[in-house]
N, C-alpha and C positions, 0 to 999 in steps of 0.2 A: 612384388613388382616384376619378378622374373616371368611369370605367366603372362602378365599384361604386356611386357616388352616383346615376348615371343609372338603374341597375338598381333601386336602392332606391325612387327616385321613381316609376318605372314600376309597381312593385308596389303602392304606395299609391294611385296614380292608377287602377290596374286595379280596385281594390275600389270606388272611388267612381264610375267611369265604366262599365266593362264589367259590374261587379257589379250596378249599377242596371239596366242593359240586360237582363241575364239575369233579374233579379227581375221585371221587367215581363212577361217571357215567362210566368213562373209565375203572375202576377196574384194576389198574396196577398189574401185576404179576411179582414179583422180581425173580421168578425161570425161567421165560421165556427167552430163549436165543434171543438176539437182532441181527439185521442184521450186526452190527459191528463185531460180533463174527462169525455168520454163513456164512457171505458173504465177509469176510475180503479179500481185494485185494491189499492193500498197496497204493492205490491211493485215492479212495473216501470212501470206507468202512474201517475206521481206528478207533479203540477204543481210546477215549481221556478222560482225567479227567473231571468230571462234572463241576468244576469251570471254566475250560477253555472253555467247550462247552457253558456255560452260557454267558461268555464274548463274544465269537464269535457270538452267536445268537443275543445278544443285539446289537452289532455293525453292524451285517448283516442287521437287520431290521431297525436300527435307521437312519443311514445316516444323512442327514440334516433335515429330517422330523420333529423330535420333537423340533428342534430349529427354522428353517425357517417357517415351517407350523404353529407352535404355535404363532410366531411373526405375521404372516399374519392373523391368526385367532383372535388375540387380537384386531384387527381393528374392529371386530364385537362386542366388549365389553365383559362383563363377561359371556355372553352366552357361550363363549369358554370354561369356567370352567366346565359348565354342560355337554357339549359334550365330553370333555376329560375324565371326571369321568365315566359317564354312558357308553360312547362308549368303553372305555378301559375295564371296569369290565364285562359288559354284552354282548359285541360284539367282540371287538378286541382280548382280551385275550382268549375268548372261541374259536374264529376263529383260532387263532394261535395254541392253545393247541390241539384241536381236529384234525386239519389238520396235525399237527406234529405227534400225536399219531397214527392216521390212516396210515400215511406213515410208521411209525415204525412197525406196525402190518402187513404191506404188503411189507416187504423187502426193505423199504426205497424208495418206488416208488415216482416218481415226481408228481407234482400237476395235469397235464393233465391226467395222468393214474388214479389218484384218481377220478377225475371228470367223466372220462369214465366209471369207475367201477360202479358208482352210478347214473349217468345221461344218460348213453348210449354212444355208439361209435360215433354217429354223433356229439353229444355235445363234446366228447373228441377231435375230429378233430378241431372243432371250438375253443375249449379252448387251444389246442396246438398252433394254429396259433396266437391266441390272446395273449397267454403267451409269445411266442417268440417275438412278437412285443414289449410287455412291457419290456422284458429283454434287448432288444437292445436299446430301448428308455432310460432305466435306465443307461445303459453303456455309451450312448452318453451324456445324461444330466449331469452325474456325472464325466465327464472328463472336459467339457468346463468351468464350474465354478471354480474349483481349478486351472486350467491352467491359467485363466485370473488373478486370485489373485496372483499366483506365478510370473507371468510376470510383474505385477505391483510392486513387491518387489525386483526384480533382475535387473541387467544391461539390457540395451535396446536390446543388441544382443541376449539375452535369451528371445525371444519373446514368444507369446502364442503358436505358432506352435511347438516351441522347447519343451515346457512343456507338450503339448498334446502328443508329441512323447514319452517323458519320462514316463508319466502316462500310456500311452497305452502299452508300453513295459512291465511295471509292470503288467498290466491287462493280457497280454499274459502269463507271468510266473505264475501268481496266478490262471489262468484258467486251465493251462496245468499240473502243478506240483501237486504231492500228497498234500492233504489238510493240513498235519502236517508240511510241509516244510517251507511254507511262512505264510499262513493264521493262522495256529496254533501257530506261534511264535510271530507275530507282532500284531495281533488283540487284545490280552489281554492288551497290553501296551496302545494302542489307546483307548480302552474301559475305562481303568482307567482314562486317561486324560479327556475324555468326562464326566465321572461321577464326577471327582474331580471338574471340572468347574461348573457343575450343583449344586453340594453341596455347593461350594463357593458362588454362586449366592443365593442359599437358605438361607445360614447363613446371608448374607448381607440384604436380604429381611426383616429378623426379626430384624437385628441391626438397619437398617434405618426406618423400620416400616412405609412405605409410606402410604398415605391416599388413598387406593384403593377402588373403588366402591363396595358396598355390594349388594348382590343379591336381598335383600328385598327392596332396593331403586331403583330397575330397573337394566338394563343391562349396565349402565354407558354410556359413549360416544361411538357412533357407527361411525367410520371414513369411513368404507367401504360403497360405494354407492350401491353395489349390495345387494339383499335380503339375509338374514341369511340362509333361506332355498332356494335352496340347496347348495349355495356357500360355507358356512362355513364348511359343512360336506365333501366337496371335498378338501378345503384348509387344514384342520386339518385331515390328513389321518394317517400318521405314529404315531401320538400321540393319536389315538383313535381306528381306524380300517384301515387296509391296505391289499389289495389283494397281494401285493408284498411279504408280510411276509410268505404267504403260499407257495411261490416258494422257500423260503430260509429254511423253516423247514425241508424238506427232506435232506438237506445237513447235518444237525445235527442229524437227525434220523438215519443216517448211521454211527454215531460216539458214540451214547449213549449205555452204557453197562447194564443199569438197567431201566426197565419201571418206577420204582418209582422216577426216576430223571426227568421225563417229566414235572411235575408241575413247579418246579423251573426253568427249562430251557425254556419251551414254555410259560406258563402262567406268570411266574415270570419275564421273559425278557420283555414281553409286558407291565406289570404293571410298571416296572422300566422305560420303555420308556414313559409311561403315566405321571409318576411323573416328569420326565425331561421336558416333554411338558408343564405340569402345571406350573412348575417353570419359564420357559421362557415366558409363556403367562402372568404371573403376572408381571415379570420384564418388558416385552414389554408394558404392560398396564401403568406402571409407566412412562416409557420412552415417550410414546405418550402423556401422560398428561403433561409432562414437555416440550416437544419439538414439539408436533404436528406430523403429518405424512410426512411433506415436509421439506427438509433441506433448511433453510432460506438462506444459503450461495450460494447454487446452484439452488434453485428453483425446484429441482427434488425430488420425493418421496424417502424416506429412503428405502434402500434395506435391506433384512434380514441380510446380512453379515455386513452392516454398523451398524445396531441396535445391533447385538450380540457383535461386536467388541467394540463399544462405551460403552456399559453397562459393559463388562468385564474389560476394562481398567479403567473406572471410579470407579468401585466397588472393583476390585481385584488388581489394580495397573499394573505395567509393566509385572509381572508374569502372571496376568490374561489375558493381551493382547496376550502374547505368547501362552497361552492355547487356547484362542479363535481362533487364527490363525491356530494352530495345529488342533483343532476340525473342523474348517470350511474347511480346506484342506483335512484332513485325513478321516473325516466321510463320505463324498460322495464317495471318492475313494474306501473305504472299503465296500461300497454297490455296486458300479459299477463292481468291480472285481467278486464278488460272483454272481451278476446278470448274467454275461457272463458264469461263471462256471455252474450256474443253466441251462442256455440255452444249454450248451453242454450236460448235463445230461438228459434234456428233449428230445433232439433229439436222444440221445443214447437209452433211454428207448422206445421211439416211434418206432424206427427201430430195436430195439434189437441188438445194437452194443456194444460188450464188451469194457471196457475202460482200461484194463491193458496195452494194446499196445499204445505207444506214437504215432505211425503212424495213428491209428484209431482215436485217440483224435484230431490229426491235420486235418484229413479229415472233421471232424465235425466243428472244430473251424475256419478254414480259411474262409469259407463263412460268418460266424457270424462276424468275425473281419472286413471283407470287407464292410459289410452292416453298421456296427457301424461307421467305418471311413467315409463312405459316408454321414451319418447323421451329423457327426462332421463337415465336410467340409461345409455342408449346413448351419449349425447353425452359422458359422462365416462369410459365404459369403453373407447371407441375414440379414439385420438389425433386422428383426423380427423373424429370424429363431429360436433362442433359446426360445423365449416366446411361439412360436407356438408348438415346441416340448414339452416344459414343460406342457402346457395346455392339450395336448392330453395324455401325460404321466399321469397326475393327474386323468383324466377321466378313462383311461384304468386301472389304479391302482384300483380304487374303483369298477369298473365293474367286475374285476377279483374277488374281495371279494364277489360279488353277486354270481358268479358261485360257489365259494368255499362254501359259506353258504348254498346254495341249495343242493349241494352234501352232506354236513354234515347232513342236515335235513333229506335227504332220508336215510342215514345210521342210524340216530336216530330212524326213523320209523321201518326200517328193524331189528334193534337190540332191538326193543321194549323199547326204552328209551323215556324220556319226550321231544318229538320233538318240543314243544313250545319254548324251550330254545334257539333254533336256527332259528325256523320259523319266530318269530317276528323280529329279526335282519335282516333276509333275505328279508322279505317284506319291512322293512324300507329302507334298502340299495337299493332295487329295485326301490323304489319311488325316492330316492336321485339321482341315476344315470340316470334314465329315464327322470326326470325333468331337470337335469343339461344339458343333451345333446340337449334339445329343447329350453332352455332358455339362455344358454351361447352364447357369441359372436362367439366362435369357433365352435359352433354347428349350430342350426337353427336360433338362435337369436330371438326367438318369445317372445312377451310380456307375463308377468306373468299370465294375465287372460286367456291366451290360453295354456301356458306351464303347469300350475298347473293341469288343468283338464286332460291333456294328461298324466302327471305323475300318477295321480290317476287311470286313465283307465289302464295304463300299470301294476300298482300294483294289480288292481282287476283281470286282466287277469292272472297274475302270481299266485294269490291266487286261482283262479278258476282251473287253471291247476293242482295245488297241490291237491285240493279237488277231482277232477276227478280221478287223479292217485291214491290217497289214497283209494277212494271207490272201484275202479277197483281192486286194490291189495287186499283189504279186501274181495271182492266178490270171487276172485279167490282162496282165502285161505279157504273159507267155504266149 
């Protein structure tokens, strides 16, 4: 528990120390009018209280990531602690904060618009397509899981397709209606439930004080057969760094009323998510020590939902079980709906379509809904459908973080800031994503001795591109 406690303290200290340092780089101006005021439209640009924006941002970016991702990451041993702490403080929170604040400074523009602003119009078009694919994948992935769980808890005639229809109907309303009518009202309640469950598990970790492996004794038992690099860095995304977050930040950038609120909303929500991930990684480490990774009764590997539910029931009782189910059902749904809402805004920004009119919102949303429904049908018609969609979602998610980090790095150079703060994470995530796609079974499936050199070469090419661009820019300014 000493390693866990140190990691927890470091995350809290990271917010107060490194978070303040990054905030000073942004130089918030409390007198500057935000898009929520200057572009208020009653649909997407709506001023909201800071506490509510924080809760919405936290639930937007969390989903099941800090629970299921951390549980999967725990199979790599206590190496997961290191990635959660370092990834959250120096990569994920910086990524979320600066992408959110840049959106705020540019009228709440969506992520592809930001990428185009700093990496060029060609990259903007690629990022727009890439982001739209990710948003639809999130919408599909985060319907099927809750639908299956609800179908197993209700009478047989309320099958998985019934619950898919119910959840998707909610998606339609949350995507189309003004942000304060549904999202602004129910998200804070679900966020409180998710945080309460995490705090309950945290308290029980110290009450039970299980014998968890300490970092100075090695990384503990590694259950996952795949190598730590790059697999763990893809598995633990939302609890460390996630490209999906940068698509959600513009939603809240359109609701913030004071630039000084950016640190608690963007950096703070990411650190909170990192803490939740750390708690679940520690709890899962205990669970795997006690039970292994395979359910002896069924002979099937434990799912994230099974681990989370069993831990919650055993440690928090019946009430904990209810909270676990609520979190496992609500968390993905509340990421899926905002993913499709983000998709609507991305298309609207790209084609410059105003969103006051319900008709124009429908024109954009109908194709998005149809593609998402198609993916949902595929995920249930093919036995491996869901797994395939999830794997590509995970890779797309982290690859989008690479786009975002490079865009932020270019801004740091242009603004004469310390660009090394984002250049290092950009290079690291470039190596993670390029190595993953050549080593993973859903990618090229190459052996490590080939995949690792390819990842290194891709990273060197990215670094060389930056150096050439930097020198050319410097020469043009002389």
